[in-house]
C-alpha positions in Angstrom: 21.7 -23.0 -14.9 19.6 -21.8 -12.0 21.4 -19.3 -9.7 21.9 -20.2 -6.1 19.4 -18.7 -3.7 21.0 -16.0 -1.6 19.4 -15.6 1.7 19.4 -12.1 3.2 21.0 -11.8 6.6 18.6 -11.4 9.5 17.4 -7.8 10.1 19.1 -6.2 13.1 16.1 -4.4 14.4 18.0 -2.6 17.2 20.8 -1.4 14.9 21.5 2.2 14.0 21.2 1.4 10.3 17.6 0.0 10.9 16.6 3.0 13.0 17.9 5.4 10.3 16.0 3.5 7.6 12.8 3.6 9.6 13.3 7.3 10.3 13.6 8.0 6.6 10.7 5.9 5.5 8.1 8.6 6.0 8.1 10.7 2.8 5.2 12.9 3.7 2.2 12.9 6.0 0.3 14.8 3.4 -3.2 16.1 4.1 -4.2 13.3 6.5 -7.8 14.5 7.0 -9.2 11.4 5.3 -6.9 9.0 7.1 -7.8 10.6 10.5 -11.5 10.0 9.6 -10.8 6.3 9.0 -9.0 6.0 12.3 -11.8 7.8 14.2 -14.4 5.6 12.5 -12.5 2.5 13.5 -12.1 3.7 17.1 -15.9 4.1 17.3 -16.1 0.4 16.5 -17.7 1.1 13.1 -16.8 -1.2 10.2 -13.7 -0.1 8.3 -12.2 -1.7 5.1 -8.5 -1.4 4.3 -7.5 -2.3 0.8 -4.1 -2.9 -0.8 -3.5 -2.9 -4.5 -0.1 -3.5 -6.2 2.2 -6.0 -7.6 4.2 -8.9 -6.1 5.3 -6.9 -3.1 1.6 -6.4 -2.1 0.9 -10.0 -3.0 3.5 -10.9 -0.4 6.7 -11.8 -2.3 9.4 -12.6 0.2 7.1 -13.1 3.1 6.9 -16.6 4.6 4.1 -17.5 5.0 3.1 -15.1 2.2 -0.4 -14.3 3.5 0.6 -13.2 7.1 4.2 -12.0 6.7 3.5 -9.6 3.8 3.6 -5.8 4.5 -0.1 -5.6 3.7 -1.3 -8.0 6.3 1.3 -6.8 8.9 0.2 -3.2 8.5 -3.5 -4.2 8.6 -2.8 -6.2 11.8 -1.0 -3.2 13.3 -3.9 -0.9 12.4 -6.3 -3.3 14.1 -4.1 -3.4 17.2 -3.7 0.4 17.4 -7.2 1.6 16.6 -9.8 -1.2 16.9 -11.7 -1.3 20.2 -12.9 -4.8 19.4 -9.7 -6.6 18.5 -10.1 -5.9 14.8 -13.5 -7.5 14.3 -14.7 -4.3 12.8 -11.7 -4.0 10.3 -11.9 -5.8 7.0 -8.9 -6.6 4.8 -8.7 -6.7 1.0 -5.4 -7.7 -0.6 -5.3 -7.2 -4.3 -1.6 -7.8 -5.0 -0.8 -9.6 -8.2 2.9 -10.2 -9.2 4.0 -8.5 -12.4 1.1 -6.1 -12.7 1.6 -2.3 -13.3 -0.9 0.5 -12.5 -2.1 0.3 -16.1 -3.7 -3.0 -15.1 -4.4 -1.6 -11.6 -7.1 0.6 -13.2 -9.1 -2.5 -14.2 -8.1 -4.6 -11.2 -9.3 -2.0 -8.8 -12.9 -2.5 -9.8 -12.6 -6.3 -10.0 -10.2 -7.1 -7.1 -10.7 -4.3 -4.6 -14.3 -3.1 -4.9 -15.7 -6.4 -6.3 -17.5 -4.3 -8.9 -19.0 -2.0 -6.3 -19.8 -4.5 -3.5 -17.0 -3.2 -1.3 -16.3 0.5 -0.5 -12.9 0.7 1.0 -12.1 3.4 3.6 -8.4 3.3 3.1 -6.5 2.2 0.0 -2.7 1.6 -0.1 -1.3 1.8 -3.6 2.1 0.1 -4.4 3.3 0.1 -8.0 6.7 1.8 -7.5 8.5 -1.2 -8.9 6.1 -2.7 -11.5 5.5 0.6 -13.3 9.0 0.6 -14.8 7.8 -0.2 -18.3 4.8 2.1 -18.0 4.5 3.8 -21.4 2.3 6.5 -19.9 5.2 7.5 -17.5 2.9 7.9 -14.5 -0.4 8.9 -16.2 -1.9 5.5 -15.4 -0.7 5.7 -11.8 -2.2 9.2 -11.4 -5.5 8.0 -13.0 -5.7 5.2 -10.5 -5.1 7.6 -7.6 -7.7 10.0 -9.0 -10.3 7.2 -9.5 -9.9 6.2 -5.9 -9.9 9.7 -4.5 -13.1 10.5 -6.4 -15.1 7.5 -5.2 -18.3 8.4 -3.5 -17.1 7.2 0.0 -14.0 9.4 -0.3 -11.5 6.9 0.9 -8.1 7.8 2.3 -5.2 6.9 -0.1 -1.7 6.2 1.0 1.2 5.7 -1.5 3.8 3.0 -0.7 7.1 3.2 -2.6 8.4 -0.3 -2.1 11.8 -1.2 -3.5 13.1 -3.9 -5.8 15.9 -6.2 -4.4 18.5 -3.7 -5.6 16.8 -0.9 -3.6 15.5 0.7 -6.9 12.1 2.1 -7.4 10.1 4.8 -9.3 9.7 7.1 -6.3 11.1 10.0 -8.2 8.4 9.6 -10.9 5.5 8.9 -8.5 6.2 11.1 -5.5 5.2 14.3 -7.4 1.7 12.7 -8.0 1.4 12.1 -4.2 2.5 15.7 -3.6 0.0 17.0 -6.1 -2.9 15.3 -4.2 -1.3 15.9 -0.7 -1.2 12.2 0.0 0.6 10.4 2.8 3.6 8.5 1.4 6.0 6.0 2.8 9.2 4.6 1.2 
């Protein structure tokens, strides 16, 4: 038997509960030097590439339509609106979300799906594996290796950690947040 689809009630954007959730979503601004450099580069009209890597949440699960209502595209569009003097023409978007993939595969996927084997040099990379790393036998080592790989790239991209949640509001933030703290990264939950 296939279970009935349960549709979430509409979000009450003006509600106190929503305001409280948004207020608590910033885990840490971290050392935002690299992020500020990306913003300033964009404001000057220079080309900027924002890349997203993660699982189904990054892919767009739950967004309808998936390509424009996912968090990746919506945050990219907001970045363009806030910081691009030319309507986003100078901001490039790379979405490397694949359902069911953990950061262990993210190490390989980063080269293939984000940098296109060195053809693309992202300025900002958002990493989202807080749900799919549940079965990670390395208990965070793969995630940290991916973070380090990106931080050590020659163009020194900014890295932001996104701790998305499963439908039950569960995630691995407790395991992954110390990694973000170690590297002083901006983090949202």
